[in-house]
N, C-alpha and C positions, 0 to 999 in steps of 0.2 A: 236416839239410842235408848233402850230400856235401861232401868237402873236395878242394881242389886241382884237378888236371886232370880228375878225375871229372866236374866240372861242364861241361867243354867239350863242346858239342853238346847240352846240355840246354835244353829250352824252359822258359820261365817267364812269369809275368805279374806286373806290379807297377803299382799305381795304374790298373788298367784297360787297360794296354798290354802287348802280348806281344812276346817276342823270343827270341833264341837266344844262349847264351854261346859266344863265339868265342875268348876268351883268359882265362886266370887267372894272375895273378902281379903282380910289382911294375911300377910305372909310374915312369919317371925323373922326379925332382923331387918325388915324393910318397912318403910312408911307408906301409907295410903292403901288404896284398894287395888287388888290384882285379879286378873282372870286366869284361872287354871284351865288350860286348854289341852285337849288331846287332838293331835294331828291325824288327818285321814290317811296321809301317806307316811310310810315308815321312813325313818332316817332324819326327820326334822324334829328337833327338840333335844333338850339336855336332861330331862327329868322323867320320872315314871309316875308322877302324881304326888311325889313326896319331895321334901327339901329339908336338908339338915336333920334327917332322921324323923321328921314329922310327916305323916300321911295326910294329905289334903283331899285327895280323890283317887279313885281306882280307874285305871285305863281299861277300856272295854273292847276296843278294836283288836282282833286276833293278832295283828302284827305288833301291837304294843303291850299285850297282856302278859307276856312271858317275863320271868324274873330278870330284872336289870335292863329291860328294854327302855330305850330313851325316845319315847314317842310323845312326850308332853312338854309343855313350857308354861311358865308364868309370864304373862304379858300385861301391859297396861292397856286400858280401853282407849285407843287412839282413834283419831278421826279417819284414818285410812282403812279401818276395818269395814268391810262391806257385809252388812247383815242380811241383805237380800230379802227374800220372803219365802215362806214355806211353799213347796211345790203344789200342794193341794189348794192353797189359797190362790196361787197364781193361775192354776187351771180354772178354778171356779170363777175368778174375776174375769178371765179372758173369755170363757165359753158359756157360762150359765145364762147370761143375759142375752146372748146372741141367737138363741133358739136352735132348731134342728140343723140349719145349714152349718153352724159352727161345730155342732157335735159331729156332723159328717166329716168336716175338715179334721177334727181331732182323731177320728177313726183312722185317718190316713197316717197318723203318727206325727211326732214332733221331734225334729233333730235339734239337739242341744250340743253345747261344747263337750259334754261328758257322755254322750251317747244318744240313743234313740228311745223315746217313750212311746209305747203303743197302747192305745186304749182298747179295752175289751168290755163287753157288757154294757154298752151305752144305753140300751133300753132301760136297764135297771137304774142307771145314773139319772136318766131323764125322769123316771118315775119318782125316785127319791127327791130330786130337786123340786118336783111339783108339790111334794108334801112338806118342804122346809118351813113354810109359814105356820104349819100346825104343830111343830115341835115345841114341847114345853121345856126340855132340857137337852142341851147338846154337850156331849162329852161325859166323862165319868168323874 
């Protein structure tokens, strides 16, 4: 598991529910480090990103962003949190080294537990992957 602020922005699942880490750090009145998380599904959570009158983070999902919505929690970083991996990394790891046959398989789509992912513009993806070794900076 990553430490500290590296977790902010990371998606996770725990006990079948998913969310995103919005805050990492102390919470007044409690000891140790806490994760301030916003749940992807409404109805889970007891907070709105604040606790005891202090704002730690803002909820951004539409179902959690209204005044008084309880779509956030403060949780400990426990072992049963599944951090998974980002979708783009998973697709790259699975298909970039396998060549055109794998890209053709990807074009047929991927069925996951949360829906179907369909790839479009695979020619541009293959061209971009061919140029990866020449990139000086990735990201902003």
